[in-house]
N, C-alpha and C positions, 0 to 999 in steps of 0.2 A: 443641483440635488446627484447627477452621476461622478463625484467627485466626497459628495460623500459618501454613496456606495462602496469607491472603492473602498476609500479612508476606512471603512468601519470592515470592508474584509479584510482589507492589508491587518487591522490590529486581531479581529477574530483568528484569523491563521494565525499571525504570531501567538496571541493566546495558548492553542491549542498547539501548536510546537512545542512550545516550554513548557507544556504540564504532561504531554508526551514521552519530548527528553529526561524532565525528572522523574514518569515512572520508569525508561529504560534503566534508568544511573539506577537508580536504589534498588531496580528485581532483574538487576547480569547478572545474577549467580542463578537469574531461575530460566531464563530464557532457553528454548530448548539450543539445538547442538548441529544448524544447516550451516550450511555455504550461502554467503551473502552475494557472492560471482554469480553462483546458479540461480539464484535467488531471483538477482536483478536482470540475468538473463528470460527468465521466462517471465519476469514481467515485461518488460521488452516484448514477447512476442505472441503475451497477449493482449497488452493495448495495440501490437500493431492487427494484430485479428478481429479488435477491437471497432477497426477505425475502420475496416474494411466492411463493416459491418456484421460477422461472426458470430459476434462477444464474446465476454471472455470468463465469465463464471463455470463454462465448464471446461474449456482446454486450462485453465488456470489450475479447474482441479484435477485433472490427470493430469500433470505434468509434475503438480507437486507430488500429491502419490505417487507415481511409479519410480522420480527420481528420488524419492523418498526424502523432500526437504521440513518436509510436518508430521504429526503423527493426526491420525486419523480422526485422533479425538478432538479436536482443536484446529481441523483444519479450515472452516470459515472466518478466522479471525485474522487469518494473514492477507485472506481476501481483501479489507475494508481498505485498510491504510493504503498499501500499495496500487490497489486500480483508483482511487478517489483522488490520489495528489493529481496527476496529470491535465485532470481534467478542473482544476480549482486555479492552475495554471494558465489555461489557455483564457485568451482575453474575449 
C-alpha cells in the first residue's frame, strides 16, 4: 500500500511538472523580468523561517515587494509553487 502511494505521488508530480514546464515554455515571453537568483535566495530564506515556525507567507511577501521581484498584481501567484516544492520532497 505504501509503495502504491509513493508511486502515485511520483506519477502525479511528474505529470504536474510536465504541465508546468510546457506552460512556462509556451508563455516564456509573458514572464516577469526578475532575477532567478534573488528569487531563489528569498525562497531559501523564507523556507528556513518556515522551518523555525515563523511562517513563510509574510516574509516572502515583504521580501518580494521590497526587492521588486514581482508586481503587486501578481504577488500571490509566485508564492504557490516555490513554497510547496520543498514539502513535496520531504519523506
